C-alpha positions in Angstrom: 28.9 140.2 270.7 27.0 138.4 268.0 23.8 140.2 268.9 25.6 143.6 268.7 27.3 142.6 265.5 23.9 141.7 264.0 22.5 145.1 264.8 25.5 146.8 263.4 25.4 144.9 260.1 22.0 146.2 259.4 22.6 149.2 257.1 26.4 148.8 257.2 28.6 149.7 254.3 29.5 146.8 251.9 33.0 146.5 253.3 31.8 146.4 256.9 29.1 144.0 256.0 31.6 141.5 254.5 33.8 141.8 257.6 30.8 141.1 259.8 29.8 138.1 257.8 33.3 136.7 258.1 33.3 137.2 261.8 29.9 135.5 262.2 31.3 132.6 260.2 34.2 132.4 262.6 36.9 133.3 260.0 39.9 135.1 261.6 40.9 138.3 259.8 44.6 139.3 259.9 44.7 143.0 259.4 47.6 145.4 260.0 47.3 148.9 261.4 50.0 150.0 258.9 47.4 149.6 256.1 45.3 152.4 257.5 45.7 155.9 256.1 48.6 157.9 257.5 48.2 161.0 259.4 49.7 164.2 258.0 51.6 167.1 259.7 49.8 170.3 258.9 50.2 173.9 260.1 48.1 175.1 263.0 45.3 177.6 262.2 46.5 181.2 261.6 43.1 182.4 262.7 41.5 180.9 265.9 38.9 181.8 268.3 40.0 184.4 270.9 40.7 183.2 274.3 37.7 183.8 276.7 36.4 182.9 280.1 33.9 180.3 279.0 34.5 176.9 280.6 32.7 174.8 277.9 32.1 175.0 274.1 30.7 172.5 271.5 32.2 171.5 268.2 30.6 169.1 265.7 32.7 167.3 263.1 32.1 164.6 260.5 34.7 162.5 258.8 33.7 159.0 257.9 32.6 156.4 260.4 31.9 158.0 263.8 33.6 155.2 265.7 37.1 156.4 264.9 36.4 160.1 265.0 34.8 159.7 268.5 37.7 157.6 269.6 40.3 160.2 268.5 38.7 163.1 270.3 38.0 161.0 273.5 41.8 160.9 273.8 42.3 164.7 273.5 43.2 166.8 276.5 40.6 169.5 277.1 37.8 167.4 275.6 35.1 166.7 278.3 32.7 164.7 276.1 32.6 163.2 272.6 29.3 161.7 271.5 28.6 159.9 268.2 25.5 160.9 266.3 24.1 162.5 263.2 24.0 166.0 261.8 22.8 167.6 258.5 19.3 166.1 258.3 16.0 166.0 260.1 15.3 164.6 263.5 12.8 162.1 262.0 15.6 160.3 260.0 18.3 160.4 262.6 18.7 156.7 263.1 21.5 154.4 261.9 19.5 152.4 259.4 18.1 155.4 257.6 21.3 157.4 257.7 23.1 154.5 256.2 21.0 154.7 253.1 22.8 157.9 252.2 19.5 159.7 251.4 18.8 161.6 254.7 21.2 164.5 254.4 22.8 163.3 257.7 26.5 162.6 258.1 27.8 160.4 260.9 29.2 163.0 263.2 30.7 163.6 266.6 29.6 166.3 269.1 32.7 167.4 271.0 32.3 169.3 274.2 35.6 171.0 275.2 37.1 173.4 277.6 38.4 176.4 275.4 40.7 177.4 278.3 42.6 174.1 277.6 42.2 173.6 273.9 41.0 175.9 271.2 38.5 175.3 268.4 41.3 175.7 265.9 43.4 173.1 267.5 40.5 170.6 267.4 40.2 171.4 263.6 43.9 170.7 263.2 43.5 167.3 264.8 40.4 166.6 262.8 42.1 167.4 259.5 45.5 165.7 260.3 44.6 162.6 262.3 40.8 161.9 262.5 40.1 161.7 258.7 41.2 162.6 255.2 39.5 165.9 254.2 40.3 165.3 250.5 38.0 162.3 250.1 34.6 163.2 248.6 31.6 161.5 250.1 33.7 158.6 251.4 36.3 157.7 254.0 38.5 154.6 253.6 36.2 151.7 252.9 33.0 153.6 253.6 31.2 155.3 250.7 28.2 157.7 250.7 27.3 161.2 251.6 26.7 160.0 255.2 30.5 159.6 255.4 31.3 163.0 254.0 33.9 165.4 255.5 32.0 168.2 257.2 32.2 170.8 259.8 29.0 171.9 261.6 29.8 175.2 263.2 27.7 176.2 266.2 28.1 179.9 265.8 29.4 182.6 263.4 32.9 182.6 265.0 33.4 178.9 264.4 32.2 179.3 260.8 34.8 182.1 260.3 37.6 180.0 261.8 36.7 176.9 259.9 36.5 178.7 256.5 39.7 180.5 257.1 41.5 177.3 258.1 40.3 175.4 255.0 41.5 178.3 252.8 44.8 178.4 254.6 45.5 174.7 254.1 44.6 174.8 250.5 46.9 177.8 249.9 49.7 176.0 251.6 49.1 172.8 249.6 49.0 170.9 252.9 47.4 168.0 251.0 48.0 166.6 247.6 44.6 167.5 246.3 42.0 170.1 247.3 40.1 169.9 250.6 36.4 168.9 250.0 35.2 169.5 253.5 31.7 171.0 253.6 31.0 173.7 256.2 27.4 173.5 257.2 26.3 175.9 259.9 23.0 175.8 261.7 22.5 172.1 261.7 21.1 170.2 264.7 23.0 167.2 266.2 21.2 164.0 267.2 23.0 161.4 269.4 23.4 157.9 267.8 22.1 154.7 269.3 23.7 153.5 272.6 25.5 150.6 270.9 27.6 153.0 268.8 28.9 155.0 271.8 32.4 154.3 273.0 32.6 151.6 270.3 36.4 151.9 269.8 37.1 151.5 273.5 34.6 148.6 273.9 35.8 146.7 270.8 39.5 147.1 270.4 39.9 143.8 268.6 37.1 144.4 266.1 38.7 144.1 262.7 37.3 147.4 261.4 38.6 149.2 264.5 42.0 147.5 264.3 42.5 148.3 260.7 41.0 151.8 260.4 40.8 153.4 263.8 43.4 152.3 266.3 46.2 153.7 264.1 44.6 157.1 264.5 45.0 156.9 268.2 48.7 156.2 267.8 49.0 159.0 265.3 47.4 161.4 267.7 49.9 160.4 270.3 52.8 160.8 267.9 51.8 164.1 266.3 50.1 165.8 269.3 51.9 164.4 272.4 51.1 167.5 274.4 47.4 167.0 273.7 47.1 163.2 274.0 45.5 161.7 277.0 45.9 158.0 277.6 42.6 157.5 279.4 39.7 158.3 277.1 36.7 160.4 278.3 33.8 158.0 277.7 30.1 158.5 277.2 29.3 155.6 279.5 31.1 157.3 282.3 29.0 160.5 281.8 25.8 158.4 281.8 24.0 160.4 279.1 24.2 161.4 275.5 21.7 164.2 275.3 
């Protein structure tokens, strides 16, 4: 654990760095899931992708630290894979230390492979906006600050772009949030998987203070707000055996 923590601390946000130092010092942190941001009930997309016969599709979302975003979508029915990684920048800078500088153009992201016959792209967007992160926070999410933690959608085709733009406009018109949505829609961006030690981090580290405080409540909120889409057993990268 200490070796993994040491690797994670390199390039970590100030808040996470302090937590890590306290852990290394053996100081127990009492944190409450209630302190995490609450999920929000929002309307489903009025415009969604048409139902088709394809068995697999890919969505790429960013919304703060990828540990929690990955963890949420690993518990969603119809999702067959959720991989943490980087999108928005070049391949040469797609590593944790450089992305954490906030100067690469990358955002910590999650590539979600899903079965569109079981769950639609629009429903994934609804979960992302209501449970996985707060789309009104500009270049930050909770304790993490920087463009690498921005709220972003990386559409993989023109139809996803159309659905994402329409949904953001719909939510703003409905005043679904107290302030305007700042989510960036960035099409035609490549995705690069993150280092192995970031994959399945929530599942492998359920007592890690950052996870307890910021991310485990999201899993409970997913279960509460989307009981028909919640799966108790997560689909893990480790089980698939590859991230590419």
